[in-house]
N, CA, C and O of each residue as an XYZ file, in Angstrom:
268
protein
N     -42.010   -139.121     43.738
C     -42.762   -138.107     44.416
C     -41.785   -137.059     44.926
O     -40.664   -137.385     45.315
N     -42.198   -135.839     44.925
C     -41.343   -134.789     45.441
C     -42.155   -133.798     46.231
O     -43.353   -133.621     46.014
N     -41.473   -133.159     47.153
C     -42.134   -132.135     47.982
C     -41.426   -130.809     47.785
O     -40.205   -130.714     47.657
N     -42.280   -129.784     47.769
C     -41.792   -128.403     47.651
C     -42.400   -127.609     48.794
O     -43.459   -127.966     49.310
N     -41.734   -126.537     49.189
C     -42.305   -125.693     50.233
C     -43.297   -124.723     49.640
O     -43.620   -124.815     48.456
N     -43.784   -123.801     50.434
C     -44.812   -122.849     49.992
C     -44.357   -121.922     48.866
O     -45.186   -121.304     48.199
N     -43.047   -121.822     48.653
C     -42.549   -120.962     47.575
C     -42.307   -121.762     46.280
O     -41.950   -121.200     45.245
N     -42.512   -123.093     46.367
C     -42.259   -123.947     45.215
C     -40.861   -124.476     45.151
O     -40.484   -125.109     44.165
N     -40.069   -124.234     46.188
C     -38.688   -124.708     46.262
C     -38.661   -126.181     46.699
O     -39.227   -126.542     47.730
N     -38.010   -127.001     45.916
C     -37.894   -128.431     46.189
C     -37.141   -128.646     47.485
O     -36.132   -127.984     47.727
N     -37.622   -129.585     48.347
C     -36.870   -129.893     49.562
C     -36.744   -131.382     49.874
O     -35.929   -131.746     50.722
N     -37.512   -132.258     49.228
C     -37.376   -133.671     49.531
C     -38.023   -134.494     48.407
O     -38.970   -134.053     47.755
N     -37.477   -135.707     48.203
C     -38.075   -136.589     47.199
C     -38.102   -137.998     47.718
O     -37.365   -138.360     48.636
N     -38.952   -138.780     47.125
C     -39.085   -140.211     47.448
C     -39.318   -140.925     46.146
O     -40.224   -140.579     45.389
N     -38.496   -141.928     45.882
C     -38.633   -142.678     44.609
C     -39.381   -143.969     44.878
O     -39.032   -144.744     45.769
N     -40.419   -144.175     44.082
C     -41.248   -145.372     44.224
C     -41.375   -145.989     42.820
O     -41.733   -145.292     41.870
N     -41.086   -147.275     42.690
C     -41.242   -147.955     41.419
C     -42.443   -148.902     41.514
O     -42.506   -149.796     42.358
N     -43.383   -148.658     40.610
C     -44.612   -149.448     40.598
C     -44.853   -149.899     39.168
O     -44.785   -149.106     38.228
N     -45.138   -151.195     39.020
C     -45.465   -151.697     37.692
C     -46.863   -152.257     37.771
O     -47.156   -153.088     38.630
N     -47.730   -151.808     36.882
C     -49.079   -152.330     36.904
C     -49.967   -151.671     35.881
O     -49.584   -150.709     35.215
N     -51.152   -152.206     35.773
C     -52.178   -151.681     34.883
C     -53.508   -151.775     35.632
O     -53.628   -152.636     36.503
N     -54.446   -151.000     35.366
C     -54.413   -149.829     34.489
C     -53.689   -148.661     35.148
O     -53.400   -148.682     36.345
N     -53.409   -147.667     34.360
C     -52.655   -146.490     34.835
C     -53.349   -145.876     36.061
O     -52.676   -145.528     37.032
N     -54.638   -145.741     36.034
C     -55.366   -145.107     37.151
C     -55.140   -145.850     38.440
O     -55.048   -145.221     39.494
N     -55.046   -147.166     38.403
C     -54.815   -147.955     39.618
C     -53.416   -147.667     40.187
O     -53.266   -147.514     41.399
N     -52.413   -147.594     39.338
C     -51.050   -147.264     39.775
C     -51.002   -145.839     40.301
O     -50.385   -145.590     41.336
N     -51.632   -144.909     39.621
C     -51.638   -143.514     40.050
C     -52.345   -143.374     41.392
O     -51.926   -142.573     42.228
N     -53.422   -144.149     41.613
C     -54.145   -144.112     42.878
C     -53.251   -144.604     44.009
O     -53.212   -144.003     45.083
N     -52.528   -145.704     43.764
C     -51.612   -146.239     44.777
C     -50.526   -145.225     45.124
O     -50.164   -145.066     46.289
N     -50.007   -144.538     44.096
C     -48.988   -143.525     44.333
C     -49.532   -142.350     45.143
O     -48.846   -141.824     46.019
N     -50.770   -141.941     44.847
C     -51.405   -140.867     45.608
C     -51.534   -141.295     47.075
O     -51.238   -140.508     47.975
N     -51.965   -142.514     47.318
C     -52.096   -143.014     48.677
C     -50.722   -142.986     49.383
O     -50.630   -142.607     50.551
N     -49.679   -143.384     48.677
C     -48.337   -143.356     49.278
C     -47.920   -141.935     49.623
O     -47.293   -141.701     50.656
N     -48.267   -140.990     48.761
C     -47.934   -139.562     49.019
C     -48.674   -139.076     50.275
O     -48.114   -138.327     51.075
N     -49.919   -139.501     50.442
C     -50.673   -139.123     51.648
C     -50.029   -139.699     52.877
O     -49.847   -138.993     53.869
N     -49.674   -140.981     52.835
C     -48.983   -141.617     53.965
C     -47.672   -140.904     54.291
O     -47.364   -140.665     55.459
N     -46.912   -140.569     53.267
C     -45.652   -139.885     53.451
C     -45.856   -138.527     54.121
O     -45.097   -138.149     55.013
N     -46.871   -137.805     53.694
C     -47.176   -136.514     54.286
C     -47.532   -136.630     55.768
O     -47.148   -135.797     56.588
N     -48.278   -137.688     56.081
C     -48.633   -137.941     57.480
C     -47.386   -138.302     58.291
O     -47.223   -137.829     59.416
N     -46.510   -139.133     57.732
C     -45.280   -139.507     58.432
C     -44.412   -138.286     58.747
O     -43.767   -138.230     59.793
N     -44.402   -137.313     57.835
C     -43.641   -136.097     58.024
C     -44.339   -135.101     58.922
O     -43.814   -134.026     59.210
N     -45.546   -135.477     59.367
C     -46.357   -134.640     60.240
C     -46.658   -133.283     59.624
O     -46.642   -132.265     60.316
N     -46.928   -133.266     58.338
C     -47.289   -132.009     57.673
C     -48.720   -131.646     58.049
O     -49.609   -132.497     58.044
N     -48.926   -130.410     58.365
C     -50.249   -129.933     58.764
C     -51.081   -129.478     57.573
O     -52.262   -129.813     57.476
N     -50.477   -128.723     56.671
C     -51.157   -128.224     55.495
C     -50.318   -128.607     54.267
O     -49.134   -128.282     54.184
N     -50.952   -129.298     53.324
C     -50.212   -129.676     52.132
C     -51.167   -129.803     50.944
O     -52.370   -130.004     51.111
N     -50.611   -129.682     49.764
C     -51.381   -129.777     48.543
C     -50.854   -130.947     47.751
O     -49.642   -131.074     47.574
N     -51.722   -131.796     47.274
C     -51.359   -132.905     46.423
C     -51.766   -132.607     45.012
O     -52.899   -132.190     44.768
N     -50.868   -132.810     44.075
C     -51.181   -132.577     42.653
C     -51.219   -133.932     41.925
O     -50.327   -134.768     42.071
N     -52.266   -134.108     41.154
C     -52.378   -135.334     40.346
C     -52.577   -134.921     38.880
O     -53.165   -133.883     38.575
N     -52.063   -135.778     37.987
C     -52.224   -135.472     36.571
C     -52.953   -136.632     35.863
O     -52.872   -136.764     34.642
N     -53.645   -137.446     36.617
C     -54.394   -138.558     36.059
C     -55.877   -138.183     36.129
O     -56.462   -138.161     37.211
N     -56.479   -137.890     34.984
C     -57.846   -137.396     34.932
C     -58.872   -138.296     35.616
O     -59.749   -137.774     36.304
N     -58.810   -139.603     35.468
C     -59.829   -140.447     36.177
C     -59.754   -140.269     37.697
O     -60.793   -140.253     38.358
N     -58.553   -140.135     38.267
C     -58.436   -139.928     39.699
C     -58.986   -138.536     40.077
O     -59.741   -138.403     41.040
N     -58.606   -137.532     39.327
C     -59.074   -136.172     39.590
C     -60.611   -136.126     39.544
O     -61.246   -135.547     40.425
N     -61.199   -136.739     38.510
C     -62.642   -136.740     38.373
C     -63.319   -137.476     39.515
O     -64.358   -137.039     40.010
N     -62.728   -138.606     39.940
C     -63.290   -139.355     41.071
C     -63.239   -138.602     42.362
O     -64.202   -138.605     43.129
N     -62.086   -137.931     42.624
C     -61.973   -137.148     43.844
C     -62.929   -135.975     43.814
O     -63.584   -135.665     44.810
N     -63.003   -135.328     42.670
C     -63.891   -134.162     42.526
C     -65.337   -134.566     42.767
O     -66.073   -133.841     43.436
N     -65.755   -135.701     42.239
C     -67.138   -136.160     42.434
C     -67.419   -136.469     43.914
O     -68.500   -136.163     44.417
N     -66.450   -137.073     44.606
C     -66.634   -137.353     46.004
C     -66.652   -136.111     46.871
O     -67.393   -136.052     47.853
N     -65.854   -135.124     46.527
C     -65.804   -133.868     47.284
C     -67.097   -133.130     47.103
O     -67.657   -132.619     48.073
N     -67.591   -133.058     45.881
C     -68.847   -132.353     45.587
C     -70.011   -133.054     46.294
O     -70.952   -132.392     46.733
N     -69.957   -134.363     46.407
C     -71.033   -135.101     47.028
C     -71.064   -135.026     48.546
O     -72.037   -135.461     49.162
N     -70.012   -134.480     49.166
C     -69.925   -134.363     50.602
C     -70.687   -133.124     51.054
O     -70.532   -132.043     50.485
N     -71.514   -133.295     52.088
C     -72.269   -132.128     52.571
C     -71.813   -131.727     53.958
O     -72.334   -130.767     54.525
């Protein structure tokens, strides 16, 4: 995982090794770790990027369903 500032400049990284299947489960765990890390750093505004389509689709469906 890596963090960049608002200009896209890299400023911190965290290496996590996870072995598992299916890919979406591992990607979900990594996303959760990134959220925890952001909270630990007391970030107020941040953007998380994911490249796992099942996670993106699931998050999108939940966001759209929220009123």
